[in-house]
Every structure is written in C-alpha cells, then in structure tokens.
C-alpha positions as CSV (number, residue, x, y, z in Angstrom):
1,M,-8.0,30.0,-39.1
2,T,-8.1,30.3,-42.8
3,T,-4.6,29.0,-44.2
4,I,-2.6,25.9,-43.6
5,P,0.6,24.6,-44.9
6,D,0.4,22.9,-48.3
7,G,0.3,18.9,-48.7
8,L,-0.9,18.0,-45.1
9,P,-2.8,14.7,-45.0
10,N,-6.3,14.5,-43.9
11,R,-5.2,13.9,-40.1
12,F,-6.8,16.7,-38.9
13,L,-9.0,16.8,-35.7
14,N,-10.4,19.8,-33.2
15,W,-9.0,20.6,-29.7
16,R,-10.3,22.7,-26.8
17,M,-9.1,23.8,-23.5
18,I,-10.1,21.9,-20.5
19,D,-8.8,22.7,-17.1
20,G,-6.2,24.7,-18.5
21,R,-5.0,22.0,-21.2
22,K,-5.4,21.7,-24.9
23,V,-7.0,18.5,-25.1
24,P,-8.0,16.8,-28.6
25,C,-11.8,16.1,-29.1
26,K,-14.0,15.3,-31.9
27,R,-16.3,17.6,-33.6
28,D,-18.8,17.6,-30.9
29,G,-16.2,18.6,-28.4
30,T,-15.9,15.1,-26.7
31,P,-12.0,14.2,-25.9
32,C,-10.6,11.6,-28.1
33,D,-7.2,9.9,-28.9
34,A,-5.3,12.2,-31.5
35,H,-3.7,9.3,-32.8
36,D,-6.5,7.1,-33.6
37,P,-7.2,7.4,-37.3
38,A,-11.1,6.9,-36.4
39,N,-11.1,10.4,-35.1
40,H,-9.5,12.0,-37.9
41,L,-11.2,14.6,-40.3
42,T,-10.4,16.8,-43.4
43,H,-9.5,20.2,-42.8
44,A,-12.9,21.7,-43.8
45,E,-14.6,19.2,-41.4
46,A,-12.5,20.4,-38.3
47,A,-12.5,24.0,-39.4
48,A,-16.3,23.8,-39.6
49,A,-17.0,22.4,-36.2
50,G,-16.4,25.6,-34.0
51,Y,-13.5,24.4,-32.3
52,G,-9.5,24.8,-32.4
53,V,-8.0,22.9,-35.5
54,A,-5.3,20.5,-34.7
55,F,-3.0,18.0,-36.7
56,D,-1.6,14.6,-35.8
57,L,2.2,14.7,-36.9
58,R,4.0,11.2,-37.8
59,A,7.0,10.4,-39.1
60,E,5.9,9.4,-42.5
61,D,5.0,13.1,-43.3
62,G,8.8,14.3,-43.4
63,L,7.9,17.2,-41.4
64,F,9.2,18.8,-38.5
65,F,7.4,21.0,-35.9
66,L,9.2,23.7,-33.7
67,D,7.5,25.0,-30.8
68,L,8.9,28.7,-29.4
69,D,6.8,28.9,-26.1
70,N,6.4,32.4,-24.0
71,C,8.5,34.4,-26.0
72,R,6.6,37.4,-26.1
73,D,6.7,39.8,-23.2
74,A,3.8,42.0,-21.9
75,A,4.5,44.7,-24.2
76,G,4.2,42.5,-27.0
77,N,8.2,42.6,-28.1
78,W,9.4,38.9,-29.0
79,S,12.7,37.9,-27.7
80,A,15.9,38.5,-29.7
81,E,16.7,34.6,-29.5
82,A,13.0,33.5,-30.7
83,Q,13.2,36.2,-33.4
84,A,16.6,34.8,-34.4
85,I,15.5,31.1,-34.5
86,F,12.3,32.3,-36.4
87,L,13.9,34.1,-39.2
88,S,16.3,31.5,-39.9
89,F,13.9,29.3,-41.3
90,A,12.6,31.7,-43.9
91,G,10.7,29.9,-46.4
92,A,9.4,27.4,-44.1
93,M,5.6,28.0,-42.5
94,G,5.1,30.0,-39.3
95,E,2.3,31.1,-37.0
96,V,1.6,32.6,-33.7
97,S,0.6,30.0,-31.3
98,Q,-3.2,30.3,-29.5
99,S,-1.6,31.9,-26.2
100,G,-0.5,34.8,-28.6
101,T,3.0,34.7,-26.7
102,G,4.8,31.8,-28.7
103,L,5.6,30.8,-32.2
104,H,5.4,27.7,-34.3
105,I,7.5,26.7,-37.5
106,L,6.4,23.9,-40.0
107,G,8.6,22.6,-42.8
108,R,10.1,19.6,-44.3
109,C,13.0,17.4,-43.0
110,D,14.2,14.0,-42.9
111,P,13.1,12.6,-39.5
112,S,15.4,9.5,-39.9
113,R,18.5,12.1,-39.6
114,L,16.9,13.6,-36.3
115,T,16.2,10.8,-33.8
116,D,18.6,11.9,-31.7
117,R,18.1,15.5,-31.2
118,K,16.0,16.6,-27.8
119,N,12.5,17.3,-27.8
120,K,12.8,19.8,-25.2
121,W,15.4,22.2,-24.2
122,K,16.2,25.5,-22.4
123,G,12.7,25.2,-20.7
124,W,10.7,27.0,-23.6
125,L,11.7,25.2,-27.0
126,E,10.2,22.2,-28.4
127,F,11.0,20.0,-31.4
128,Y,9.0,16.9,-32.8
129,T,9.0,15.1,-36.1
130,T,6.3,12.3,-34.9
131,G,3.7,11.3,-32.5
132,R,2.6,14.9,-31.7
133,F,-0.9,16.4,-31.6
134,I,-0.2,20.2,-32.9
135,A,-2.9,22.7,-31.8
136,F,-3.1,25.3,-34.6
137,G,-3.2,28.9,-33.4
138,P,-5.8,31.2,-34.5
139,T,-4.1,33.8,-37.0
140,G,-3.4,31.0,-39.6
141,W,-0.1,30.0,-41.2
142,A,2.2,31.9,-43.3
143,P,5.5,31.7,-45.2
144,I,8.4,32.8,-43.2
145,G,9.7,35.9,-44.9
146,G,7.0,35.9,-47.5
147,T,7.8,33.3,-49.6
148,A,7.5,29.4,-49.2
149,T,10.6,27.6,-50.6
150,G,9.4,24.1,-49.8
151,Q,13.1,22.9,-49.0
152,D,14.3,20.6,-46.6
153,W,15.4,21.8,-43.2
154,T,17.1,19.0,-41.8
155,G,20.8,20.7,-41.8
156,Q,19.3,23.8,-40.2
157,L,17.7,21.6,-37.4
158,L,20.9,19.7,-36.8
159,H,22.3,23.1,-36.1
160,V,19.5,24.5,-33.9
161,V,18.2,21.3,-32.2
162,P,20.8,20.2,-29.6
163,Q,21.5,16.5,-29.7
164,R,20.7,14.2,-27.0
165,E,23.1,12.9,-24.6
166,H,24.1,9.2,-26.0
167,L,23.0,6.9,-23.6
168,G,24.4,3.8,-25.7
169,E,23.2,0.1,-25.3
170,L,21.6,-1.3,-22.3
171,P,24.0,-3.1,-20.0
172,E,23.8,-6.9,-20.1
173,G,23.8,-9.2,-17.1
174,V,21.2,-11.5,-15.2
175,D,20.4,-11.6,-11.4
176,P,22.2,-15.0,-10.3
177,S,19.0,-16.1,-8.3
178,Y,17.2,-16.3,-11.4
179,T,15.8,-19.7,-12.5
180,G,13.1,-18.9,-15.1
181,P,13.2,-20.0,-18.9
182,A,15.5,-18.9,-21.5
183,D,12.8,-19.1,-24.2
184,D,10.9,-15.8,-24.7
185,D,7.6,-17.7,-25.8
186,A,7.6,-19.8,-22.5
187,L,8.4,-17.0,-20.2
188,I,5.5,-14.7,-21.8
189,A,3.2,-18.0,-21.5
190,L,4.5,-18.2,-17.9
191,M,4.1,-15.0,-16.9
192,L,0.6,-14.2,-18.3
193,R,-0.7,-17.0,-16.0
194,S,-0.3,-14.7,-13.2
195,S,-3.4,-13.6,-12.1
196,G,-2.0,-10.6,-10.0
197,G,-3.0,-11.8,-6.4
198,A,-5.4,-10.1,-4.1
199,G,-4.7,-6.3,-5.5
200,A,-5.7,-7.3,-9.1
201,A,-8.6,-9.6,-8.0
202,F,-10.3,-6.4,-6.5
203,G,-9.4,-4.1,-9.3
204,Q,-7.0,-2.0,-7.1
205,R,-3.8,-3.1,-9.9
206,A,-3.5,-4.4,-13.3
207,T,-2.7,-7.8,-14.1
208,V,0.2,-8.6,-16.2
209,G,-1.9,-9.6,-18.9
210,Q,-3.9,-6.5,-18.7
211,L,-0.7,-4.4,-19.3
212,W,0.6,-6.6,-21.8
213,N,-2.4,-6.3,-24.0
214,A,-2.9,-2.3,-23.2
215,D,-6.4,-3.3,-22.0
216,A,-7.5,0.4,-22.3
217,A,-10.9,-0.3,-20.0
218,V,-8.8,-1.4,-17.3
219,L,-5.7,0.9,-17.4
220,S,-8.0,4.2,-18.0
221,K,-9.3,3.3,-14.5
222,L,-6.1,2.5,-12.7
223,Y,-4.2,5.5,-14.4
224,P,-6.6,7.8,-15.7
225,R,-5.7,10.7,-17.8
226,G,-8.1,12.6,-20.0
227,D,-10.2,10.1,-21.9
228,G,-7.7,7.4,-21.8
229,F,-4.7,6.2,-19.6
230,D,-1.4,7.3,-18.5
231,H,0.8,5.5,-20.7
232,S,4.2,6.2,-19.0
233,S,2.7,5.0,-15.8
234,A,1.4,1.6,-17.4
235,D,4.8,1.3,-19.3
236,A,6.5,1.7,-15.8
237,A,4.2,-1.1,-14.5
238,L,4.8,-3.5,-17.1
239,M,8.4,-2.9,-17.2
240,S,8.7,-3.6,-13.3
241,H,6.8,-7.2,-14.1
242,L,9.3,-7.7,-16.9
243,A,12.3,-7.0,-14.5
244,F,10.9,-9.9,-11.8
245,W,10.4,-12.4,-14.9
246,T,13.5,-11.9,-16.6
247,G,15.7,-11.6,-13.8
248,K,16.5,-7.8,-14.3
249,D,17.9,-8.8,-17.9
250,M,17.5,-5.4,-19.4
251,P,18.2,-6.1,-23.0
252,R,15.5,-8.9,-22.7
253,M,13.2,-6.7,-20.7
254,D,13.4,-4.3,-23.6
255,R,13.0,-6.9,-26.4
256,L,9.7,-8.3,-24.6
257,F,8.1,-5.1,-24.0
258,R,8.3,-4.0,-27.7
259,L,6.2,-7.3,-28.4
260,S,3.2,-5.8,-25.9
261,G,0.5,-3.8,-26.7
262,L,2.0,-0.8,-24.8
263,V,4.8,-0.1,-27.0
264,R,4.5,3.2,-29.0
265,E,6.7,5.7,-31.0
266,K,7.6,7.5,-27.7
267,Y,9.3,4.2,-26.6
268,T,11.0,3.3,-30.0
269,T,12.4,6.6,-30.9
270,R,13.1,8.3,-27.6
271,E,16.2,6.4,-26.4
272,D,16.3,8.5,-22.9
273,Y,12.5,7.6,-22.2
274,R,13.1,3.6,-23.2
275,R,16.5,3.7,-21.1
276,D,15.2,5.6,-18.2
277,T,12.0,3.2,-18.1
278,V,14.1,-0.1,-18.4
279,Q,16.7,0.7,-15.9
280,G,14.3,2.6,-13.5
281,A,12.4,-0.7,-13.2
282,A,15.4,-2.6,-13.0
283,R,16.8,-0.6,-10.3
284,L,13.7,-0.9,-8.0
285,C,13.2,-4.6,-8.4
286,Q,14.9,-6.7,-5.4
287,K,13.3,-10.1,-6.0
288,V,13.1,-11.8,-9.2
289,Y,11.5,-15.1,-10.4
290,D,12.8,-18.4,-8.7
291,R,11.2,-21.8,-9.9
292,V,10.0,-23.7,-6.7
293,T,7.5,-26.4,-6.2
294,G,4.0,-25.9,-4.9
295,K,1.0,-23.9,-5.8
296,M,0.6,-20.1,-5.5
297,P,-2.8,-18.4,-5.9
298,G,-3.2,-17.4,-9.4
299,M,-1.4,-20.1,-11.2
300,V,-2.2,-23.5,-12.1
301,A,-0.9,-26.4,-9.8
302,S,1.5,-28.1,-12.5
303,A,3.2,-24.3,-13.3
304,P,6.4,-23.6,-11.9
305,V,5.8,-20.8,-9.4
306,A,7.7,-17.9,-8.2
307,V,8.9,-17.1,-4.9
308,A,7.3,-13.8,-4.7
309,D,5.0,-12.5,-7.6
310,P,5.3,-8.4,-7.9
311,V,1.9,-8.3,-9.3
312,M,0.9,-9.3,-5.6
313,M,2.6,-6.1,-4.2
314,D,2.0,-2.5,-5.0
315,D,3.6,-1.6,-8.2
316,H,6.1,0.7,-6.5
317,R,6.9,-1.9,-3.7
318,R,9.8,-4.2,-4.3
319,S,11.0,-4.8,-0.5
320,E,12.2,-8.0,0.6
321,F,14.1,-9.6,3.5
322,Y,17.6,-10.3,2.9
323,C,20.7,-11.2,5.2
324,A,22.8,-8.7,6.5
325,A,26.0,-10.9,5.8
326,G,25.4,-10.7,2.2
327,L,26.3,-6.9,2.0
328,I,30.1,-8.0,2.5
329,G,32.4,-6.8,-0.1
330,K,29.6,-4.6,-1.6
331,P,30.4,-1.0,-1.9
332,V,28.5,1.3,0.9
333,P,26.5,3.6,-1.6
334,P,27.2,7.3,-0.9
335,R,24.7,9.7,0.4
336,E,23.3,11.8,-2.0
337,W,22.4,15.6,-1.2
338,L,21.2,18.7,-3.0
339,V,22.3,20.8,0.0
340,P,24.8,18.9,2.2
341,D,23.3,18.2,5.7
342,L,20.1,20.4,4.8
343,V,18.0,18.9,1.9
344,P,18.9,15.3,0.8
345,S,18.3,14.0,-2.5
346,R,15.7,11.2,-3.7
347,T,13.4,12.0,-0.5
348,V,11.2,14.9,0.6
349,T,12.3,17.8,2.7
350,L,9.5,19.8,4.5
351,L,10.2,23.6,4.7
352,G,8.1,25.3,7.3
353,G,7.4,29.0,8.1
354,D,4.6,31.2,8.8
355,G,3.0,33.4,6.1
356,G,5.2,36.2,5.3
357,T,8.5,34.6,6.5
358,G,9.6,34.4,3.1
359,K,9.9,30.6,2.4
360,S,8.8,31.0,-1.0
361,L,11.5,33.2,-1.8
362,L,14.0,31.2,0.0
363,A,12.8,28.1,-2.0
364,L,13.1,30.1,-5.5
365,Q,16.6,31.3,-4.4
366,L,17.5,27.5,-3.9
367,A,16.0,26.7,-7.2
368,C,18.0,29.3,-9.0
369,A,21.4,28.1,-7.1
370,V,20.9,24.6,-8.4
371,A,20.0,25.7,-12.1
372,T,22.9,28.0,-12.3
373,D,25.4,25.8,-10.4
374,G,25.9,28.4,-7.7
375,A,25.3,28.8,-3.9
376,W,22.5,29.0,-1.7
377,L,23.0,30.8,1.7
378,G,26.8,30.6,1.1
379,R,26.5,26.7,0.4
380,G,27.3,24.8,-2.4
381,V,24.7,22.8,-3.9
382,A,24.4,20.0,-6.7
383,G,23.8,21.5,-10.0
384,G,20.9,20.5,-12.2
385,G,17.6,21.3,-13.5
386,A,15.0,22.8,-11.2
387,L,11.3,22.8,-11.4
388,F,9.4,25.3,-9.5
389,I,5.4,25.0,-9.1
390,S,3.5,27.7,-7.2
391,A,0.1,27.5,-6.1
392,E,0.2,31.1,-4.4
393,D,1.9,33.3,-6.6
394,D,1.0,34.5,-10.2
395,N,3.6,34.8,-12.8
396,A,4.0,38.3,-12.6
397,E,4.9,37.8,-8.8
398,L,7.2,35.3,-9.7
399,H,8.7,37.5,-12.5
400,R,9.2,40.3,-10.0
401,R,11.0,37.9,-7.1
402,L,13.0,36.0,-9.8
403,S,14.4,39.6,-11.2
404,D,15.3,40.4,-7.4
405,V,17.2,37.0,-7.2
406,V,19.1,37.3,-10.8
407,R,20.1,40.8,-9.9
408,E,21.7,39.9,-6.7
409,S,23.2,36.7,-7.7
410,G,25.0,38.2,-10.4
411,A,23.5,35.9,-13.0
412,T,21.3,36.8,-16.2
413,F,18.0,35.2,-17.2
414,D,20.0,33.5,-20.0
415,N,21.4,31.6,-17.0
416,L,18.3,30.0,-16.3
417,N,17.5,27.9,-18.9
418,R,17.4,24.9,-16.6
419,L,15.1,26.4,-14.3
420,T,11.3,25.9,-15.2
421,L,8.5,27.8,-13.4
422,R,4.5,27.2,-13.3
423,S,1.8,29.2,-11.5
424,L,-1.1,27.3,-10.4
425,A,-2.3,30.7,-8.7
426,G,-6.3,30.6,-9.2
427,E,-6.4,27.2,-10.6
428,D,-7.3,23.7,-9.3
429,A,-3.9,22.8,-7.6
430,L,-4.5,19.6,-6.1
431,L,-2.3,16.9,-6.6
432,A,-4.4,14.0,-5.5
433,T,-8.2,13.4,-4.6
434,L,-9.5,11.7,-1.7
435,D,-11.8,8.9,-1.7
436,R,-13.7,9.7,1.2
437,S,-15.3,6.3,2.0
438,G,-12.1,4.5,2.3
439,G,-9.8,7.8,3.1
440,V,-7.3,7.0,0.0
441,L,-5.6,9.5,-1.9
442,H,-5.7,9.0,-6.0
443,P,-3.2,11.1,-8.2
444,T,-4.9,14.0,-10.3
445,P,-4.4,14.3,-13.9
446,L,-2.4,17.5,-12.8
447,F,0.0,15.2,-10.8
448,H,0.7,13.0,-13.9
449,E,1.3,16.1,-16.1
450,I,3.8,17.3,-13.5
451,D,5.4,13.6,-13.2
452,E,5.5,13.4,-16.9
453,R,7.4,17.0,-17.0
454,I,10.0,15.9,-14.5
455,A,10.5,12.6,-16.5
456,D,11.3,14.8,-19.7
457,E,13.2,17.4,-17.8
458,R,15.1,15.0,-15.1
459,P,15.7,18.0,-12.7
460,A,17.7,17.9,-9.3
461,L,14.8,19.7,-7.5
462,V,11.2,20.0,-7.5
463,V,9.8,22.8,-5.6
464,L,6.2,22.8,-4.5
465,D,4.6,25.7,-2.8
466,T,2.5,25.1,-0.9
467,L,1.1,21.9,1.1
468,A,-2.5,23.7,1.9
469,D,-3.0,24.2,-2.0
470,L,-1.7,20.8,-3.1
471,F,-3.0,18.1,-0.5
472,P,-6.7,17.7,-0.7
473,G,-7.4,15.8,2.9
474,N,-7.2,16.5,6.3
475,E,-3.6,17.5,7.6
476,N,-4.7,16.2,10.9
477,D,-5.2,12.8,9.6
478,R,-2.0,10.7,10.3
479,A,-2.9,8.1,7.3
480,Q,-3.7,10.9,4.7
481,A,-0.3,12.7,5.5
482,R,1.6,9.6,5.3
483,H,0.1,8.7,2.1
484,F,0.7,12.2,0.5
485,I,4.4,12.2,1.3
486,G,4.7,8.4,0.3
487,I,3.3,9.8,-3.2
488,L,5.8,12.8,-3.4
489,R,8.6,10.3,-2.2
490,G,7.9,8.2,-5.3
491,I,8.5,11.2,-7.5
492,A,11.8,11.9,-5.5
493,N,12.7,7.9,-6.1
494,R,11.6,7.3,-9.8
495,H,13.3,10.7,-11.0
496,T,16.4,10.8,-8.8
497,C,15.7,14.2,-7.5
498,A,14.9,16.3,-4.3
499,V,11.3,17.2,-3.4
500,L,11.1,20.4,-1.3
501,L,7.5,20.6,0.0
502,L,6.5,24.2,1.6
503,A,3.8,24.4,4.4
504,H,2.4,26.6,7.0
505,P,3.0,25.7,10.8
506,S,-0.1,25.2,12.9
507,L,-0.6,27.7,15.8
508,S,1.1,25.0,18.2
509,G,3.9,24.7,15.8
510,M,4.6,28.4,16.0
511,T,4.0,29.2,19.5
512,T,6.6,26.4,20.6
513,G,9.1,27.2,17.7
514,T,8.7,23.5,16.5
515,G,7.3,24.8,12.9
516,T,5.1,21.5,13.4
517,S,1.6,21.4,11.2
518,G,-1.3,19.0,11.9
519,S,-0.5,15.5,12.5
520,T,3.0,14.8,13.6
521,A,3.0,12.4,10.6
522,W,4.1,15.1,8.3
523,N,7.2,15.3,10.6
524,N,7.6,11.7,10.7
525,S,7.2,10.9,7.2
526,V,9.7,13.3,5.9
527,R,13.9,12.5,6.2
528,S,14.4,16.2,6.3
529,R,12.4,19.2,8.0
530,L,13.4,22.9,8.0
531,Y,11.9,26.0,9.7
532,L,12.2,29.6,8.8
533,D,11.2,31.9,11.6
534,R,11.3,35.5,12.4
535,V,14.2,37.0,14.7
536,V,12.0,39.2,16.9
537,E,14.3,41.9,17.4
538,N,15.1,42.6,13.7
539,T,12.0,42.7,11.2
540,D,14.5,42.0,8.5
541,A,16.1,39.1,10.0
542,R,15.4,35.3,9.8
543,M,16.7,32.1,11.0
544,L,16.4,28.8,9.1
545,S,17.2,25.6,11.4
546,T,16.8,21.9,11.3
547,K,14.2,20.5,13.0
548,K,14.5,17.0,11.7
549,A,17.6,15.4,9.9
550,N,17.8,11.6,9.6
551,Y,20.9,12.1,7.4
552,G,22.5,14.9,9.5
553,R,22.8,17.3,12.6
554,V,19.6,18.3,14.0
555,G,19.4,22.0,15.4
556,E,21.7,23.6,13.2
557,E,21.0,27.3,12.3
558,I,21.5,29.6,9.5
559,R,20.9,33.3,10.4
560,M,20.3,35.8,7.3
561,A,19.0,39.0,6.7
562,W,16.6,40.3,3.6
563,R,18.0,42.6,1.8
564,A,17.2,44.0,-1.7
565,G,14.5,41.5,-2.4
566,V,16.4,38.2,-1.5
567,F,17.9,36.7,1.5
568,V,21.9,36.9,2.4
569,A,23.3,34.8,4.9
570,D,24.7,36.5,7.9
571,S,28.7,36.0,7.5
572,L,29.0,36.9,11.1
573,L,26.9,34.2,12.4
574,G,28.4,31.0,10.7
575,P,26.6,28.1,11.7
576,D,29.7,26.7,13.4
577,S,30.7,30.1,15.4
578,K,30.6,31.0,18.8
579,L,28.5,33.8,18.2
580,A,25.8,31.7,16.3
581,D,25.6,29.2,19.5
582,E,25.2,32.3,21.7
583,A,22.4,33.6,19.4
584,K,20.6,30.3,19.4
585,A,21.0,29.8,23.1
586,E,19.4,33.5,23.6
587,R,16.7,32.8,21.1
588,V,15.6,29.5,22.6
589,F,15.9,31.1,26.1
590,L,13.2,34.1,24.9
591,R,11.0,31.9,23.2
592,L,10.5,29.4,26.3
593,L,10.4,32.4,28.4
594,D,7.4,33.1,26.2
595,A,6.1,30.0,26.5
596,F,6.2,29.4,30.0
597,T,4.4,33.0,30.5
598,K,1.4,31.9,28.3
599,E,1.3,28.7,30.4
600,G,0.9,30.6,33.6
601,R,4.1,29.2,34.9
602,T,6.8,31.4,36.9
603,V,10.4,31.3,36.2
604,K,13.4,33.0,38.3
605,S,17.0,33.9,38.1
606,A,17.9,32.2,41.7
607,Q,19.2,28.8,41.7
608,A,16.3,27.6,43.7
609,H,12.7,26.4,43.0
610,G,11.8,27.8,39.6
611,Y,15.2,28.5,38.3
612,A,14.6,29.4,34.7
613,P,17.5,27.3,32.9
614,K,16.8,24.1,34.9
615,L,13.1,24.3,34.3
616,F,13.6,25.2,30.5
617,A,16.3,22.4,30.0
618,A,13.8,19.7,31.5
619,S,11.0,20.9,29.5
620,G,12.4,18.9,26.4
621,R,12.0,22.2,24.1
622,T,15.5,23.6,24.2
623,E,16.5,22.5,20.6
624,G,19.6,21.0,21.7
625,V,21.0,23.7,23.8
626,S,22.3,22.7,27.3
627,K,21.3,24.0,30.9
628,Q,24.6,25.9,30.9
629,A,24.3,27.5,27.7
630,L,20.6,28.9,28.7
631,Q,22.2,29.9,32.0
632,L,24.9,32.0,30.2
633,A,22.2,33.0,27.8
634,M,19.9,34.5,30.6
635,E,23.0,36.6,31.9
636,R,23.5,38.2,28.5
637,L,20.0,39.0,28.0
638,F,20.2,40.7,31.6
639,A,22.8,42.7,30.6
640,K,21.2,43.7,27.3
641,R,18.2,44.6,29.3
642,E,16.1,42.3,27.3
643,I,14.6,40.4,30.2
644,I,14.4,42.0,33.8
645,E,12.9,40.7,37.2
646,T,9.7,42.1,38.5
647,P,7.8,41.1,41.7
648,G,5.4,38.1,41.3
649,G,3.7,35.5,43.6
650,H,2.3,36.5,46.9
651,T,1.3,39.9,47.6
652,S,2.6,39.7,51.2
653,P,5.8,41.7,50.8
654,S,7.5,39.3,53.2
655,K,6.8,36.5,50.9
656,R,7.0,38.2,47.4
657,T,9.6,36.7,45.1
658,L,10.9,38.1,41.8
659,R,10.2,36.4,38.4
660,I,11.7,36.8,35.0
661,V,9.6,38.7,32.1
662,R,10.7,40.4,29.1
663,A,11.7,44.1,29.2
664,N,9.0,45.1,27.1
665,V,6.0,43.2,29.2
666,V,4.0,45.5,31.6
667,G,3.0,43.4,34.7
668,G,3.6,40.1,33.4
669,A,1.1,40.4,30.0
670,E,1.9,39.0,27.0
671,P,5.2,40.1,24.9
672,M,4.3,43.3,22.9
673,L,4.8,42.9,19.3
674,N,6.8,45.4,17.3
675,P,4.0,46.7,14.8
676,L,6.6,46.7,11.9
677,Q,6.8,42.7,12.6
678,N,2.9,42.6,11.5
679,P,3.1,41.2,7.9
680,M,-0.3,43.1,7.3
681,L,1.8,46.2,7.9
682,N,5.4,45.5,6.5
683,P,4.4,43.2,3.7
684,M,7.3,41.0,3.4
685,L,8.0,38.5,0.3
686,N,6.5,35.3,1.3
C-alpha cells in the first residue's frame, strides 16, 4: 500500500491472516490487542514491517468506515448496488479490500448523530465509527471520483445506513424474594467477597472479582480468543452474577456493569448488545440473593450469605427446585416453532440422512424459506434471519444449489438479504476441542466467532452441516455426545433460535431405518430428530420422517420428489391422507422384510407360526404402523407383484413351506439394488 487518507492519527498497526481470519499483530507478527495504545505505530513503521497495515478507528477521529463485502463476481464485475453506494460517496476515500471482492469507504462524519445506525445489514454491508480494527487492502486509498472533498458525510450515512430498532429503556422491577442491600457500594463489597465455590477454586470458572476486574490472565484461559479473551462471553458471565446479586433489577445491573473493568465501547454504544446482554442474563436467572444466617464456603462468617451463589454453579446453569403450586395464575408459555410439529425453536433438531439423499439441499431450502418468509415443503415457517454453515460444500456448490432454490421458489437473490452463508470446506471446521485426559469439550475460536455472528444477526435458524466435520470426539461416547449437543443447545437458548444439525446415520441406523448414529445419546439429547431416506421404488423420491418429537407427533412422514434441483412435496401424499398412511405401511413392511431376511428369519403370509404382520408388529420397529395396517399393506404388495412367495425351509416336498421375498430376489438373496440408486452412478445433491 502506498497511499492513505490524510489526517489519520498515528494509530496504525499490522495484521496478518491466522486460521482464515485477519488478526492484528505487532511488527514481529505476534498477535496483539488492536486497541491498546502500546501497540500503535506510525504509518511508516507499520508499512515497513512486511505485514498488512491496519488502523484503530475511534469515535474522536470523526470518521466512518463502510465495508461492502463480497460484492464482486467471478468475472470481476461489481454488483449494481455496491457501485451505487460506492459512487454516492464521491469525494470520500475508497479502496479495494484485501480479498479483491469488497470495497472500503472512509470519510468524515459526526459519530454522535449515528449511534442509532446498524453495524451490519443485508449480510454484506458493515458500518462503524468507533472500536473497529480496519485492515487496509493492498492497492491503496484513492479519492472516489478522483477528487477528495473532505466534506461531512453524516447526512448521506443517515440515508444509506438503516436505523436500529429502538429498544427503549430497560424495564424496571425487582424479584420479590430479593433481600440484598439497596446501596450499590455495599452490594459490590458483598458480591466481591464470594470466592466462586469449587469451580473457581479449581480454575474451571471465574470468580465475580476476576470478572469484575477483567482479569485478562484468568479470562483468556476460560474464554480464549486470539491472544486475549472473548469479551462477549465474559460480559454474559458477569451479567449473570449481577442478575443474581441485584434481584434481576435490570437498570441496576446495567449501572453496576458500567463500573466494572469489562465495560467497553461496544457495550456503551451498541444499545442492542447492551439490552440483549442484560435481559438475557435476567431471563436465565432463576434464583436471586436472599439473606440468611449461617456460613457458606467462600464468605466470611459475619457476612450475609446467599441461599445459592450462582458462581458455584456453571455459568449457564440456573436451575432450581420450586413448588408447582407457584404456577397458579401464571400464563402457560406458548410452544415456539420454526416449522410447526417438525423443527422447534430454542433447541437442537438433528436431521439425519445417508450421503447423497439431499439433506444439505433440504436444509438450504428451509434456510431460504425462513429468510424470505416463505414455505418449506408446503408448510409455513417462522420468518427471520438464517445462518447456513457448511463444512462439506464450497462456495461454488452453495451458489449453484442456491440458484436452483431461488429459481424454483420464484424469489430473487435480492430477497435473501437475511440469509448468511459460510463455507468451511477445506478448513478446520471443529467447533470444539477434546481434552482427552478428562474427556471434556472446549469451544474453539471458530465456535466463538460463529456465536458472535449469531449475536449480531439474531437469526431464527442456524444450520450446521455436518456433525462429522464439526464434532471432535468419539460419536459412540455418550458423555461427549451429550456435552456437544449441550453446547449447541446453549446457542439456541442464548439467541432464541432453532439449531438444525445435519448428520450421517450409522450402518445399523440405515439398515433398521431408524437413522440413528453412534451413541443413543445423540437421539436422547435432542428434542426433535428427522430422517431423510430414499424411496426404493423411485430414485427421485424421498421420505422425510419424524423419528423423535418431544413436542409433537412421532412417525409423521412427508413424501417429496427431486425436481429441477430442489425437493418438492408430493401433494398427492399429504401427511394426513389415506394414501400417505398406505404408502408408509408398505414402506415399513418392505423395510422389515429386508431386515428379517438379512437376519435369517423367515416370514409367511399364512396366519400361522411365522405370520409376517404379527412378527413385524412384535419387533417394535414398525414406526407406529399397526398389525392390521401391515396386513393390508402385505396384500397390496402381493397385488402389485412387489413381493412373492417362494419355497423355503425343509427340502422334503411334504414339509416345504412358502416364505415371503421381494419379487426381485432370486433364491432368497439380498434385494437387488437398482444401479441408478447408487449415488456414485447417479450423483444427487447431498
């Protein structure tokens, strides 16, 4: 880079790529805090270091930074909207981003008039006036339009950058069981006397004092991120303590947090972040400080003590015993759904399917439906933002699939400003690391990056594709499976969204049709599990079935067909029609016939020993299909010549019996698969 905007203060530093992220660093390449004055350089010093040059933007500079990301196609053409925005700031300074696919704009403004503007919108536009580490591109800055005017761009920014939703003041109110001191200084002194219990004693959790004082040495170990600590996680942890110690008095929580060492510009200037942090902690807090006599570990004998110190529990655990009679008169909270009866909100849904069945495409269709307030397989969905993260498909493949979805849905890419995509193909996509000495999972920097993105965008749906790429442990380990789902459920709870986790079934899961994978803990830990399976008689047909539904009906099926690059629900086989029930019964009969054949068990059509409907019903593998329905299905399958009877058992003609086999089975061999059903020969969208 050879040119920079005039008048920038000596607040430069360097940056370099680490694990796919731009990381601020010192002249020797060591990662550093971009906002620490000790790390700031002159432009000449930063440019001579051999790394990229960056700038620490602050409100007192009176400058704005607009980042137009991913607005240039493979042919090198800038999008029309990006060009319009860029040229509307003729006279400000502009440059091409490091990737070559984005544009940067820098100019003068009055930051005090722009505090209610969004930082991110449409999934590709970002705006900042302070607290931002700006990585300069390689081509250098130049006046947009050829001449630098030095004008104030506040008015134009008010037009271009959308306003945040007004969140208002924090609601007032104190939990009636709270008995703590009204004086803030007395409360702070009382709170800081808590040692944090066993978790803090063994270094597993931070004490209130460590959070209050922003003890970087401790917090960087508990909330690691780069060369420092994840400030958002630390903010949430301290706020959860403040909820307990103040009796969920939200204005007071906010007031006290501003006195702590964790307070920063993001908290004081981002009203949405401040409100979400305070209200999220108050919502999760179920026990508040109540003064009793006695002594608790971690506090001196003469001090009032709490019935339960939240620091002695996990930062995300706020459960308590309570009397059911206390629910009298309270409104019953409604069940929240992303897709009614299929995908609940605020928890994790597991979508299983063998490779090549199309689960990634089906999940992408759901994400598009959510982002456009559309429908999915003929069903309404809760509208909102959607975040789709793929560890299997690259950006080109996502583009191709999304193009099909957009075309077939009648939408346009302009309608997808609430859908954010990210491909992790070819990268380390693990969301956690495994401490093999204790079998404990620890979130990775990638997890924290995704978590922060979710906090910024607040999507209704987060899709994670797939489990095998994201999970570091042993899928057969029950404890690790439950822990990982617990981590993902934390995302769903904190951000009030649905998490859809895609997974491949085990061999036994495919054979039995249950779609299970590894340990049963995967099935037991989620609240909803869907399974996408092929329909044997039609290579383009699929069946989406509900294998587990804590909040709905198990066994529901949606039949669909792959057409023109997308899945379309079969309107003739609606989920409640007689045809759908008959199709399900026939499918279950054939699947169990295959399973019994593989197990060496003979079944018959005669109502005697070995009667197929009776044995199938007793197996516990009928997915809710009754014996009578299986009997009728058997008769229909005989009529269609999909099953036949063949001699089996004794070699003596007088004792020989008939057994049921598929019509395409010779001598009781395994069913012969149509070669077009082989995904290697007929590559379907995964």
